[in-house]
All heavy atoms as TSV, in Angstrom:
chain	resi	resn	atom	element	x	y	z
A	1	MET	N	N	-6.689	-3.475	29.806
A	1	MET	CA	C	-6.132	-3.796	28.514
A	1	MET	C	C	-4.875	-4.643	28.729
A	1	MET	O	O	-4.037	-4.343	29.537
A	1	MET	CB	C	-5.811	-2.556	27.710
A	1	MET	CG	C	-5.163	-2.852	26.332
A	1	MET	SD	S	-4.642	-1.355	25.552
A	1	MET	CE	C	-5.893	-1.219	24.314
A	2	ASN	N	N	-4.740	-5.752	28.000
A	2	ASN	CA	C	-3.539	-6.595	28.127
A	2	ASN	C	C	-2.338	-5.987	27.441
A	2	ASN	O	O	-2.464	-5.411	26.360
A	2	ASN	CB	C	-3.792	-7.973	27.482
A	2	ASN	CG	C	-4.869	-8.767	28.255
A	2	ASN	OD1	O	-5.084	-8.409	29.434
A	2	ASN	ND2	N	-5.483	-9.629	27.594
A	3	GLU	N	N	-1.171	-6.096	28.058
A	3	GLU	CA	C	0.068	-5.652	27.433
A	3	GLU	C	C	0.486	-6.683	26.392
A	3	GLU	O	O	0.433	-7.865	26.614
A	3	GLU	CB	C	1.145	-5.480	28.502
A	3	GLU	CG	C	2.380	-4.835	27.912
A	3	GLU	CD	C	3.436	-4.528	28.969
A	3	GLU	OE1	O	3.025	-4.242	30.113
A	3	GLU	OE2	O	4.600	-4.644	28.677
A	4	SER	N	N	0.888	-6.201	25.247
A	4	SER	CA	C	1.284	-7.061	24.142
A	4	SER	C	C	2.774	-7.369	24.165
A	4	SER	O	O	3.596	-6.489	24.527
A	4	SER	CB	C	0.909	-6.432	22.822
A	4	SER	OG	O	1.346	-7.214	21.777
A	5	ASN	N	N	3.155	-8.615	23.760
A	5	ASN	CA	C	4.527	-8.971	23.614
A	5	ASN	C	C	4.994	-8.780	22.108
A	5	ASN	O	O	6.064	-9.192	21.766
A	5	ASN	CB	C	4.779	-10.409	24.053
A	5	ASN	CG	C	4.689	-10.545	25.519
A	5	ASN	OD1	O	4.942	-9.615	26.257
A	5	ASN	ND2	N	4.220	-11.701	25.963
A	6	ILE	N	N	4.128	-8.202	21.325
A	6	ILE	CA	C	4.386	-8.088	19.928
A	6	ILE	C	C	5.392	-6.936	19.679
A	6	ILE	O	O	5.264	-5.885	20.348
A	6	ILE	CB	C	3.084	-7.763	19.133
A	6	ILE	CG1	C	2.085	-8.897	19.329
A	6	ILE	CG2	C	3.381	-7.478	17.666
A	6	ILE	CD1	C	0.722	-8.517	18.963
A	7	SER	N	N	6.429	-7.147	18.830
A	7	SER	CA	C	7.389	-6.119	18.682
A	7	SER	C	C	7.995	-6.252	17.286
A	7	SER	O	O	7.944	-7.305	16.667
A	7	SER	CB	C	8.493	-6.180	19.753
A	7	SER	OG	O	9.224	-7.370	19.538
A	8	ILE	N	N	8.588	-5.200	16.813
A	8	ILE	CA	C	9.373	-5.168	15.589
A	8	ILE	C	C	10.685	-4.488	15.886
A	8	ILE	O	O	10.711	-3.527	16.601
A	8	ILE	CB	C	8.603	-4.499	14.452
A	8	ILE	CG1	C	9.308	-4.738	13.119
A	8	ILE	CG2	C	8.373	-3.056	14.701
A	8	ILE	CD1	C	8.481	-4.357	11.907
A	9	HIS	N	N	11.729	-5.024	15.385
A	9	HIS	CA	C	13.076	-4.468	15.619
A	9	HIS	C	C	13.495	-3.764	14.368
A	9	HIS	O	O	13.443	-4.335	13.283
A	9	HIS	CB	C	14.039	-5.604	16.006
A	9	HIS	CG	C	15.411	-5.124	16.193
A	9	HIS	ND1	N	16.359	-5.237	15.279
A	9	HIS	CD2	C	16.000	-4.550	17.261
A	9	HIS	CE1	C	17.482	-4.667	15.684
A	9	HIS	NE2	N	17.275	-4.313	16.956
A	10	TYR	N	N	14.009	-2.512	14.508
A	10	TYR	CA	C	14.492	-1.763	13.385
A	10	TYR	C	C	16.035	-1.802	13.406
A	10	TYR	O	O	16.631	-1.633	14.478
A	10	TYR	CB	C	14.033	-0.276	13.413
A	10	TYR	CG	C	14.586	0.491	12.255
A	10	TYR	CD1	C	13.906	0.504	11.046
A	10	TYR	CD2	C	15.788	1.199	12.387
A	10	TYR	CE1	C	14.384	1.191	9.947
A	10	TYR	CE2	C	16.280	1.862	11.280
A	10	TYR	CZ	C	15.628	1.846	10.036
A	10	TYR	OH	O	16.119	2.521	8.991
A	11	THR	N	N	16.669	-1.976	12.250
A	11	THR	CA	C	18.123	-1.925	12.164
A	11	THR	C	C	18.566	-1.070	10.975
A	11	THR	O	O	17.820	-0.955	9.966
A	11	THR	CB	C	18.727	-3.357	11.992
A	11	THR	OG1	O	20.140	-3.258	11.947
A	11	THR	CG2	C	18.202	-3.992	10.737
A	12	ASP	N	N	19.638	-0.387	11.111
A	12	ASP	CA	C	20.238	0.382	9.998
A	12	ASP	C	C	21.118	-0.435	9.100
A	12	ASP	O	O	21.640	0.075	8.084
A	12	ASP	CB	C	21.041	1.578	10.558
A	12	ASP	CG	C	20.162	2.666	11.155
A	12	ASP	OD1	O	19.042	2.883	10.585
A	12	ASP	OD2	O	20.592	3.293	12.128
A	13	LYS	N	N	21.284	-1.701	9.433
A	13	LYS	CA	C	22.170	-2.565	8.669
A	13	LYS	C	C	21.578	-2.910	7.317
A	13	LYS	O	O	20.376	-3.046	7.165
A	13	LYS	CB	C	22.463	-3.858	9.434
A	13	LYS	CG	C	23.180	-3.650	10.737
A	13	LYS	CD	C	23.314	-4.959	11.474
A	13	LYS	CE	C	24.017	-4.750	12.787
A	13	LYS	NZ	N	24.044	-5.994	13.575
A	14	GLU	N	N	22.419	-3.088	6.298
A	14	GLU	CA	C	21.967	-3.466	4.977
A	14	GLU	C	C	21.469	-4.879	4.955
A	14	GLU	O	O	20.499	-5.222	4.274
A	14	GLU	CB	C	23.101	-3.334	3.956
A	14	GLU	CG	C	22.722	-3.522	2.539
A	14	GLU	CD	C	21.793	-2.445	2.005
A	14	GLU	OE1	O	21.782	-1.336	2.521
A	14	GLU	OE2	O	21.027	-2.762	1.031
A	15	ASN	N	N	22.119	-5.780	5.706
A	15	ASN	CA	C	21.689	-7.163	5.792
A	15	ASN	C	C	20.941	-7.377	7.056
A	15	ASN	O	O	21.257	-6.895	8.160
A	15	ASN	CB	C	22.937	-8.053	5.824
A	15	ASN	CG	C	23.759	-7.987	4.541
A	15	ASN	OD1	O	23.189	-7.874	3.484
A	15	ASN	ND2	N	25.058	-7.995	4.672
A	16	ILE	N	N	19.876	-8.190	6.939
A	16	ILE	CA	C	19.055	-8.544	8.086
A	16	ILE	C	C	19.216	-10.013	8.340
A	16	ILE	O	O	19.145	-10.863	7.380
A	16	ILE	CB	C	17.549	-8.216	7.792
A	16	ILE	CG1	C	17.345	-6.734	7.652
A	16	ILE	CG2	C	16.717	-8.752	8.942
A	16	ILE	CD1	C	15.921	-6.402	7.305
A	17	ARG	N	N	19.417	-10.403	9.540
A	17	ARG	CA	C	19.589	-11.809	9.968
A	17	ARG	C	C	18.234	-12.519	9.805
A	17	ARG	O	O	17.245	-12.052	10.200
A	17	ARG	CB	C	20.024	-11.881	11.423
A	17	ARG	CG	C	20.262	-13.257	11.948
A	17	ARG	CD	C	20.751	-13.179	13.348
A	17	ARG	NE	N	19.675	-12.680	14.229
A	17	ARG	CZ	C	19.191	-13.329	15.222
A	17	ARG	NH1	N	19.619	-14.522	15.560
A	17	ARG	NH2	N	18.217	-12.846	15.963
A	18	VAL	N	N	18.273	-13.645	9.179
A	18	VAL	CA	C	17.064	-14.465	8.918
A	18	VAL	C	C	17.095	-15.643	9.891
A	18	VAL	O	O	18.048	-16.407	9.915
A	18	VAL	CB	C	16.980	-14.935	7.468
A	18	VAL	CG1	C	15.729	-15.806	7.287
A	18	VAL	CG2	C	16.957	-13.740	6.506
A	19	VAL	N	N	16.062	-15.806	10.723
A	19	VAL	CA	C	15.971	-16.908	11.604
A	19	VAL	C	C	14.696	-17.673	11.375
A	19	VAL	O	O	13.582	-17.183	11.760
A	19	VAL	CB	C	15.968	-16.398	13.079
A	19	VAL	CG1	C	15.887	-17.535	14.094
A	19	VAL	CG2	C	17.182	-15.534	13.336
A	20	LEU	N	N	14.727	-18.771	10.657
A	20	LEU	CA	C	13.572	-19.600	10.348
A	20	LEU	C	C	12.407	-18.713	9.880
A	20	LEU	O	O	11.331	-18.822	10.298
A	20	LEU	CB	C	13.124	-20.377	11.594
A	20	LEU	CG	C	14.148	-21.352	12.117
A	20	LEU	CD1	C	13.691	-21.954	13.459
A	20	LEU	CD2	C	14.458	-22.440	11.098
A	21	SER	N	N	12.695	-17.841	8.937
A	21	SER	CA	C	11.713	-16.931	8.426
A	21	SER	C	C	10.756	-17.534	7.423
A	21	SER	O	O	11.150	-18.350	6.601
A	21	SER	CB	C	12.398	-15.743	7.743
A	21	SER	OG	O	11.469	-14.828	7.246
A	22	TYR	N	N	9.487	-17.210	7.511
A	22	TYR	CA	C	8.528	-17.643	6.505
A	22	TYR	C	C	8.243	-16.591	5.473
A	22	TYR	O	O	8.090	-16.952	4.307
A	22	TYR	CB	C	7.172	-17.956	7.204
A	22	TYR	CG	C	7.125	-19.253	7.922
A	22	TYR	CD1	C	6.553	-19.363	9.134
A	22	TYR	CD2	C	7.635	-20.419	7.297
A	22	TYR	CE1	C	6.481	-20.613	9.810
A	22	TYR	CE2	C	7.548	-21.642	7.945
A	22	TYR	CZ	C	6.978	-21.726	9.199
A	22	TYR	OH	O	6.911	-22.940	9.856
A	23	LEU	N	N	8.167	-15.327	5.808
A	23	LEU	CA	C	7.762	-14.311	4.895
A	23	LEU	C	C	8.674	-13.127	4.931
A	23	LEU	O	O	9.085	-12.651	5.981
A	23	LEU	CB	C	6.335	-13.833	5.217
A	23	LEU	CG	C	5.274	-14.885	5.184
A	23	LEU	CD1	C	3.956	-14.319	5.772
A	23	LEU	CD2	C	5.028	-15.393	3.765
A	24	ILE	N	N	9.021	-12.626	3.721
A	24	ILE	CA	C	9.786	-11.419	3.575
A	24	ILE	C	C	8.988	-10.463	2.695
A	24	ILE	O	O	8.611	-10.824	1.615
A	24	ILE	CB	C	11.217	-11.692	2.942
A	24	ILE	CG1	C	11.961	-12.686	3.861
A	24	ILE	CG2	C	11.980	-10.393	2.778
A	24	ILE	CD1	C	13.274	-13.167	3.270
A	25	PHE	N	N	8.735	-9.310	3.180
A	25	PHE	CA	C	7.923	-8.280	2.542
A	25	PHE	C	C	8.743	-7.051	2.152
A	25	PHE	O	O	9.651	-6.666	2.897
A	25	PHE	CB	C	6.851	-7.716	3.429
A	25	PHE	CG	C	5.825	-8.760	3.969
A	25	PHE	CD1	C	6.080	-9.448	5.144
A	25	PHE	CD2	C	4.668	-9.052	3.264
A	25	PHE	CE1	C	5.188	-10.362	5.619
A	25	PHE	CE2	C	3.795	-9.989	3.700
A	25	PHE	CZ	C	4.004	-10.643	4.898
A	26	ASN	N	N	8.414	-6.411	1.048
A	26	ASN	CA	C	8.916	-5.117	0.744
A	26	ASN	C	C	8.091	-4.126	1.524
A	26	ASN	O	O	6.877	-4.113	1.446
A	26	ASN	CB	C	8.745	-4.787	-0.753
A	26	ASN	CG	C	9.973	-4.938	-1.540
A	26	ASN	OD1	O	11.042	-4.627	-1.064
A	26	ASN	ND2	N	9.888	-5.316	-2.765
A	27	VAL	N	N	8.720	-3.325	2.359
A	27	VAL	CA	C	8.010	-2.341	3.180
A	27	VAL	C	C	7.201	-1.380	2.311
A	27	VAL	O	O	6.036	-1.038	2.621
A	27	VAL	CB	C	8.937	-1.611	4.128
A	27	VAL	CG1	C	8.219	-0.468	4.855
A	27	VAL	CG2	C	9.594	-2.544	5.126
A	28	ASP	N	N	7.715	-0.953	1.140
A	28	ASP	CA	C	7.011	-0.096	0.272
A	28	ASP	C	C	5.662	-0.717	-0.191
A	28	ASP	O	O	4.677	0.012	-0.305
A	28	ASP	CB	C	7.794	0.249	-0.991
A	28	ASP	CG	C	8.899	1.228	-0.727
A	28	ASP	OD1	O	8.775	1.986	0.289
A	28	ASP	OD2	O	9.836	1.333	-1.541
A	29	SER	N	N	5.659	-2.028	-0.418
A	29	SER	CA	C	4.417	-2.701	-0.795
A	29	SER	C	C	3.381	-2.610	0.349
A	29	SER	O	O	2.196	-2.415	0.088
A	29	SER	CB	C	4.688	-4.146	-1.112
A	29	SER	OG	O	5.477	-4.244	-2.236
A	30	ILE	N	N	3.809	-2.842	1.593
A	30	ILE	CA	C	2.914	-2.744	2.698
A	30	ILE	C	C	2.362	-1.294	2.817
A	30	ILE	O	O	1.166	-1.095	3.021
A	30	ILE	CB	C	3.572	-3.209	4.040
A	30	ILE	CG1	C	3.940	-4.669	3.944
A	30	ILE	CG2	C	2.679	-2.879	5.259
A	30	ILE	CD1	C	4.803	-5.153	5.075
A	31	ASN	N	N	3.278	-0.372	2.692
A	31	ASN	CA	C	2.824	1.038	2.880
A	31	ASN	C	C	1.854	1.427	1.778
A	31	ASN	O	O	0.886	2.160	2.066
A	31	ASN	CB	C	4.070	1.980	2.818
A	31	ASN	CG	C	4.981	1.846	4.008
A	31	ASN	OD1	O	4.571	1.364	5.068
A	31	ASN	ND2	N	6.225	2.212	3.876
A	32	LYS	N	N	2.058	1.007	0.554
A	32	LYS	CA	C	1.191	1.329	-0.572
A	32	LYS	C	C	-0.164	0.659	-0.439
A	32	LYS	O	O	-1.250	1.223	-0.736
A	32	LYS	CB	C	1.802	0.993	-1.900
A	32	LYS	CG	C	2.912	1.904	-2.285
A	32	LYS	CD	C	3.588	1.433	-3.579
A	32	LYS	CE	C	4.815	2.293	-3.867
A	32	LYS	NZ	N	5.572	1.820	-4.979
A	33	LYS	N	N	-0.170	-0.615	-0.062
A	33	LYS	CA	C	-1.396	-1.400	-0.052
A	33	LYS	C	C	-2.151	-1.361	1.286
A	33	LYS	O	O	-3.349	-1.568	1.353
A	33	LYS	CB	C	-1.103	-2.814	-0.415
A	33	LYS	CG	C	-0.602	-2.947	-1.828
A	33	LYS	CD	C	-0.318	-4.323	-2.234
A	33	LYS	CE	C	0.370	-4.304	-3.558
A	33	LYS	NZ	N	-0.064	-5.240	-4.525
A	34	TYR	N	N	-1.438	-1.120	2.410
A	34	TYR	CA	C	-2.069	-1.212	3.673
A	34	TYR	C	C	-1.997	0.104	4.519
A	34	TYR	O	O	-2.923	0.456	5.193
A	34	TYR	CB	C	-1.465	-2.303	4.531
A	34	TYR	CG	C	-2.327	-2.626	5.770
A	34	TYR	CD1	C	-3.414	-3.383	5.668
A	34	TYR	CD2	C	-1.934	-2.048	6.965
A	34	TYR	CE1	C	-4.222	-3.620	6.838
A	34	TYR	CE2	C	-2.696	-2.287	8.108
A	34	TYR	CZ	C	-3.793	-3.042	8.030
A	34	TYR	OH	O	-4.585	-3.261	9.130
A	35	GLY	N	N	-0.848	0.734	4.505
A	35	GLY	CA	C	-0.600	1.909	5.289
A	35	GLY	C	C	0.770	1.698	5.999
A	35	GLY	O	O	1.595	0.959	5.575
A	36	ALA	N	N	0.889	2.363	7.184
A	36	ALA	CA	C	2.114	2.265	7.912
A	36	ALA	C	C	2.445	0.911	8.373
A	36	ALA	O	O	1.558	0.145	8.756
A	36	ALA	CB	C	2.035	3.265	9.076
A	37	LEU	N	N	3.720	0.550	8.309
A	37	LEU	CA	C	4.201	-0.767	8.751
A	37	LEU	C	C	3.781	-1.058	10.204
A	37	LEU	O	O	3.334	-2.117	10.532
A	37	LEU	CB	C	5.674	-0.876	8.564
A	37	LEU	CG	C	6.303	-2.250	9.015
A	37	LEU	CD1	C	5.767	-3.389	8.214
A	37	LEU	CD2	C	7.844	-2.119	8.877
A	38	SER	N	N	3.908	-0.069	11.024
A	38	SER	CA	C	3.537	-0.246	12.500
A	38	SER	C	C	2.087	-0.612	12.657
A	38	SER	O	O	1.744	-1.418	13.474
A	38	SER	CB	C	3.888	0.978	13.320
A	38	SER	OG	O	3.217	2.139	12.803
A	39	THR	N	N	1.253	0.031	11.879
A	39	THR	CA	C	-0.182	-0.279	11.906
A	39	THR	C	C	-0.449	-1.698	11.429
A	39	THR	O	O	-1.224	-2.476	12.000
A	39	THR	CB	C	-1.033	0.676	11.043
A	39	THR	OG1	O	-0.743	2.035	11.517
A	39	THR	CG2	C	-2.471	0.405	11.111
A	40	PHE	N	N	0.300	-2.069	10.347
A	40	PHE	CA	C	0.138	-3.403	9.772
A	40	PHE	C	C	0.506	-4.503	10.782
A	40	PHE	O	O	-0.261	-5.435	11.004
A	40	PHE	CB	C	1.036	-3.532	8.521
A	40	PHE	CG	C	1.067	-4.880	7.836
A	40	PHE	CD1	C	0.038	-5.285	7.050
A	40	PHE	CD2	C	2.192	-5.712	8.030
A	40	PHE	CE1	C	0.060	-6.516	6.422
A	40	PHE	CE2	C	2.188	-6.969	7.397
A	40	PHE	CZ	C	1.126	-7.370	6.573
A	41	PHE	N	N	1.672	-4.377	11.407
A	41	PHE	CA	C	2.043	-5.475	12.360
A	41	PHE	C	C	1.229	-5.420	13.629
A	41	PHE	O	O	1.040	-6.436	14.289
A	41	PHE	CB	C	3.574	-5.568	12.537
A	41	PHE	CG	C	4.202	-4.577	13.470
A	41	PHE	CD1	C	4.117	-4.701	14.812
A	41	PHE	CD2	C	4.953	-3.560	12.931
A	41	PHE	CE1	C	4.762	-3.825	15.653
A	41	PHE	CE2	C	5.594	-2.640	13.765
A	41	PHE	CZ	C	5.493	-2.757	15.122
A	42	ASN	N	N	0.778	-4.260	14.068
A	42	ASN	CA	C	-0.095	-4.218	15.281
A	42	ASN	C	C	-1.475	-4.823	14.950
A	42	ASN	O	O	-2.020	-5.560	15.770
A	42	ASN	CB	C	-0.261	-2.775	15.747
A	42	ASN	CG	C	0.945	-2.281	16.536
A	42	ASN	OD1	O	1.566	-3.109	17.203
A	42	ASN	ND2	N	1.237	-1.053	16.439
A	43	ASP	N	N	-2.047	-4.460	13.799
A	43	ASP	CA	C	-3.362	-4.997	13.454
A	43	ASP	C	C	-3.413	-6.515	13.329
A	43	ASP	O	O	-4.372	-7.139	13.606
A	43	ASP	CB	C	-3.877	-4.354	12.146
A	43	ASP	CG	C	-4.329	-2.919	12.297
A	43	ASP	OD1	O	-4.345	-2.417	13.445
A	43	ASP	OD2	O	-4.641	-2.254	11.282
A	44	PHE	N	N	-2.282	-7.043	12.825
A	44	PHE	CA	C	-2.251	-8.546	12.623
A	44	PHE	C	C	-1.433	-9.246	13.704
A	44	PHE	O	O	-1.143	-10.437	13.572
A	44	PHE	CB	C	-1.657	-8.831	11.246
A	44	PHE	CG	C	-2.604	-8.398	10.131
A	44	PHE	CD1	C	-2.343	-7.217	9.426
A	44	PHE	CD2	C	-3.733	-9.153	9.835
A	44	PHE	CE1	C	-3.227	-6.824	8.413
A	44	PHE	CE2	C	-4.642	-8.771	8.823
A	44	PHE	CZ	C	-4.330	-7.601	8.133
A	45	GLU	N	N	-1.060	-8.532	14.754
A	45	GLU	CA	C	-0.331	-9.098	15.904
A	45	GLU	C	C	0.955	-9.812	15.420
A	45	GLU	O	O	1.171	-10.970	15.750
A	45	GLU	CB	C	-1.229	-10.004	16.701
A	45	GLU	CG	C	-2.400	-9.289	17.309
A	45	GLU	CD	C	-3.321	-10.189	18.123
A	45	GLU	OE1	O	-3.044	-11.386	18.241
A	45	GLU	OE2	O	-4.234	-9.684	18.708
A	46	LEU	N	N	1.707	-9.119	14.636
A	46	LEU	CA	C	2.948	-9.701	14.025
A	46	LEU	C	C	4.204	-9.233	14.794
A	46	LEU	O	O	4.108	-8.305	15.599
A	46	LEU	CB	C	3.094	-9.314	12.538
A	46	LEU	CG	C	1.898	-9.751	11.653
A	46	LEU	CD1	C	2.027	-9.180	10.293
A	46	LEU	CD2	C	1.831	-11.253	11.571
A	47	TYR	N	N	5.282	-9.773	14.489
A	47	TYR	CA	C	6.582	-9.384	15.028
A	47	TYR	C	C	7.617	-9.670	13.950
A	47	TYR	O	O	7.303	-10.282	12.917
A	47	TYR	CB	C	6.893	-10.122	16.340
A	47	TYR	CG	C	6.631	-11.561	16.268
A	47	TYR	CD1	C	7.589	-12.474	15.790
A	47	TYR	CD2	C	5.368	-12.090	16.677
A	47	TYR	CE1	C	7.297	-13.834	15.695
A	47	TYR	CE2	C	5.072	-13.433	16.535
A	47	TYR	CZ	C	6.059	-14.291	16.070
A	47	TYR	OH	O	5.822	-15.585	15.983
A	48	GLY	N	N	8.830	-9.244	14.116
A	48	GLY	CA	C	9.852	-9.484	13.160
A	48	GLY	C	C	10.916	-8.407	13.183
A	48	GLY	O	O	11.190	-7.814	14.234
A	49	GLU	N	N	11.523	-8.207	12.034
A	49	GLU	CA	C	12.613	-7.195	11.950
A	49	GLU	C	C	12.523	-6.483	10.638
A	49	GLU	O	O	12.127	-7.021	9.625
A	49	GLU	CB	C	13.942	-7.919	12.023
A	49	GLU	CG	C	15.120	-7.016	12.135
A	49	GLU	CD	C	16.406	-7.720	12.581
A	49	GLU	OE1	O	16.346	-8.877	12.987
A	49	GLU	OE2	O	17.452	-7.054	12.531
A	50	THR	N	N	12.870	-5.191	10.659
A	50	THR	CA	C	12.878	-4.394	9.440
A	50	THR	C	C	14.104	-3.486	9.395
A	50	THR	O	O	14.688	-3.114	10.414
A	50	THR	CB	C	11.618	-3.523	9.306
A	50	THR	OG1	O	11.591	-2.865	8.079
A	50	THR	CG2	C	11.518	-2.505	10.449
A	51	ASN	N	N	14.537	-3.139	8.169
A	51	ASN	CA	C	15.529	-2.133	7.980
A	51	ASN	C	C	14.950	-0.950	7.226
A	51	ASN	O	O	15.630	-0.088	6.738
A	51	ASN	CB	C	16.775	-2.679	7.221
A	51	ASN	CG	C	16.423	-3.161	5.826
A	51	ASN	OD1	O	15.296	-2.994	5.347
A	51	ASN	ND2	N	17.422	-3.744	5.125
A	52	GLY	N	N	13.606	-0.897	7.198
A	52	GLY	CA	C	12.919	0.204	6.527
A	52	GLY	C	C	12.599	-0.156	5.075
A	52	GLY	O	O	11.727	0.452	4.447
A	53	ARG	N	N	13.304	-1.127	4.499
A	53	ARG	CA	C	13.034	-1.529	3.119
A	53	ARG	C	C	12.441	-2.861	3.078
A	53	ARG	O	O	11.549	-3.178	2.256
A	53	ARG	CB	C	14.366	-1.493	2.291
A	53	ARG	CG	C	14.883	-0.078	2.031
A	53	ARG	CD	C	16.147	-0.113	1.164
A	53	ARG	NE	N	17.186	-0.839	1.738
A	53	ARG	CZ	C	18.018	-0.414	2.733
A	53	ARG	NH1	N	17.858	0.734	3.259
A	53	ARG	NH2	N	18.973	-1.157	3.210
A	54	LEU	N	N	12.867	-3.784	3.939
A	54	LEU	CA	C	12.350	-5.173	4.040
A	54	LEU	C	C	11.760	-5.381	5.405
A	54	LEU	O	O	12.354	-4.853	6.383
A	54	LEU	CB	C	13.454	-6.193	3.770
A	54	LEU	CG	C	14.118	-6.202	2.400
A	54	LEU	CD1	C	15.208	-7.212	2.345
A	54	LEU	CD2	C	13.072	-6.520	1.300
A	55	TYR	N	N	10.745	-6.125	5.500
A	55	TYR	CA	C	10.140	-6.601	6.718
A	55	TYR	C	C	10.138	-8.113	6.733
A	55	TYR	O	O	9.634	-8.713	5.824
A	55	TYR	CB	C	8.764	-6.083	6.938
A	55	TYR	CG	C	7.971	-6.713	8.040
A	55	TYR	CD1	C	8.437	-6.678	9.339
A	55	TYR	CD2	C	6.826	-7.446	7.803
A	55	TYR	CE1	C	7.768	-7.373	10.352
A	55	TYR	CE2	C	6.115	-8.069	8.806
A	55	TYR	CZ	C	6.612	-8.062	10.094
A	55	TYR	OH	O	5.947	-8.678	11.099
A	56	ILE	N	N	10.817	-8.705	7.721
A	56	ILE	CA	C	10.894	-10.165	7.802
A	56	ILE	C	C	10.078	-10.610	8.980
A	56	ILE	O	O	10.290	-10.238	10.131
A	56	ILE	CB	C	12.366	-10.595	7.991
A	56	ILE	CG1	C	13.197	-10.199	6.771
A	56	ILE	CG2	C	12.427	-12.105	8.213
A	56	ILE	CD1	C	14.676	-10.531	6.868
A	57	LEU	N	N	9.091	-11.498	8.685
A	57	LEU	CA	C	8.271	-12.108	9.683
A	57	LEU	C	C	8.919	-13.438	10.068
A	57	LEU	O	O	8.981	-14.388	9.222
A	57	LEU	CB	C	6.820	-12.396	9.169
A	57	LEU	CG	C	5.914	-13.205	10.018
A	57	LEU	CD1	C	5.688	-12.511	11.315
A	57	LEU	CD2	C	4.640	-13.446	9.297
A	58	SER	N	N	9.480	-13.546	11.264
A	58	SER	CA	C	10.183	-14.711	11.738
A	58	SER	C	C	9.185	-15.542	12.550
A	58	SER	O	O	9.154	-15.468	13.756
A	58	SER	CB	C	11.417	-14.348	12.560
A	58	SER	OG	O	12.270	-13.586	11.810
A	59	GLU	N	N	8.374	-16.319	11.850
A	59	GLU	CA	C	7.239	-17.031	12.471
A	59	GLU	C	C	7.701	-18.018	13.566
A	59	GLU	O	O	7.015	-18.215	14.540
A	59	GLU	CB	C	6.524	-17.816	11.371
A	59	GLU	CG	C	5.279	-18.538	11.851
A	59	GLU	CD	C	4.180	-17.631	12.312
A	59	GLU	OE1	O	4.093	-16.454	11.845
A	59	GLU	OE2	O	3.361	-18.014	13.160
A	60	MET	N	N	8.893	-18.597	13.498
A	60	MET	CA	C	9.288	-19.653	14.439
A	60	MET	C	C	9.990	-19.040	15.653
A	60	MET	O	O	10.377	-19.839	16.502
A	60	MET	CB	C	10.136	-20.661	13.716
A	60	MET	CG	C	9.513	-21.413	12.577
A	60	MET	SD	S	8.035	-22.311	13.123
A	60	MET	CE	C	8.837	-23.596	14.045
A	61	VAL	N	N	10.125	-17.791	15.767
A	61	VAL	CA	C	10.785	-17.203	16.907
A	61	VAL	C	C	9.947	-17.344	18.176
A	61	VAL	O	O	10.466	-17.633	19.252
A	61	VAL	CB	C	11.118	-15.702	16.646
A	61	VAL	CG1	C	11.669	-15.052	17.916
A	61	VAL	CG2	C	12.132	-15.602	15.545
A	62	LYS	N	N	8.660	-17.157	18.061
A	62	LYS	CA	C	7.718	-17.240	19.165
A	62	LYS	C	C	6.529	-18.121	18.757
A	62	LYS	O	O	6.233	-18.279	17.610
A	62	LYS	CB	C	7.169	-15.886	19.547
A	62	LYS	CG	C	8.220	-14.885	20.051
A	62	LYS	CD	C	7.542	-13.599	20.345
A	62	LYS	CE	C	8.615	-12.564	20.767
A	62	LYS	NZ	N	8.029	-11.264	21.021
A	63	PRO	N	N	5.798	-18.660	19.708
A	63	PRO	CA	C	4.621	-19.455	19.328
A	63	PRO	C	C	3.629	-18.542	18.611
A	63	PRO	O	O	3.498	-17.370	18.904
A	63	PRO	CB	C	4.042	-19.880	20.684
A	63	PRO	CG	C	5.181	-19.760	21.666
A	63	PRO	CD	C	6.074	-18.667	21.119
A	64	HIS	N	N	2.948	-19.106	17.628
A	64	HIS	CA	C	1.977	-18.362	16.864
A	64	HIS	C	C	0.861	-17.906	17.796
A	64	HIS	O	O	0.405	-18.658	18.678
A	64	HIS	CB	C	1.413	-19.216	15.747
A	64	HIS	CG	C	0.540	-18.476	14.800
A	64	HIS	ND1	N	1.068	-17.390	14.072
A	64	HIS	CD2	C	-0.737	-18.593	14.439
A	64	HIS	CE1	C	0.064	-16.894	13.324
A	64	HIS	NE2	N	-1.020	-17.622	13.516
A	65	MET	N	N	0.358	-16.737	17.580
A	65	MET	CA	C	-0.600	-16.137	18.519
A	65	MET	C	C	-2.064	-16.346	18.201
A	65	MET	O	O	-2.924	-15.967	18.971
A	65	MET	CB	C	-0.338	-14.626	18.650
A	65	MET	CG	C	1.134	-14.332	19.154
A	65	MET	SD	S	1.416	-12.620	19.329
A	65	MET	CE	C	0.714	-12.323	20.924
A	66	HIS	N	N	-2.346	-16.889	17.074
A	66	HIS	CA	C	-3.751	-17.087	16.677
A	66	HIS	C	C	-4.113	-18.519	16.695
A	66	HIS	O	O	-3.459	-19.397	16.380
A	66	HIS	CB	C	-4.037	-16.546	15.257
A	66	HIS	CG	C	-3.898	-15.063	15.188
A	66	HIS	ND1	N	-4.880	-14.237	15.631
A	66	HIS	CD2	C	-2.904	-14.277	14.744
A	66	HIS	CE1	C	-4.512	-12.959	15.445
A	66	HIS	NE2	N	-3.292	-12.959	14.923
């Protein structure tokens, strides 16, 4: 099995740094419609940052994987 470079960073800060972000999600919306955030980003091979309330997909941080 290949090791993945996919990761999500959790912060306790109220403000999240945005770096060339394409998408900002409410974590509650993901949890209600999809399930756990960790399952969501693993299933779709995503990365980004969350504070537990918002999830920011910073598409330009790494080359797109698909």
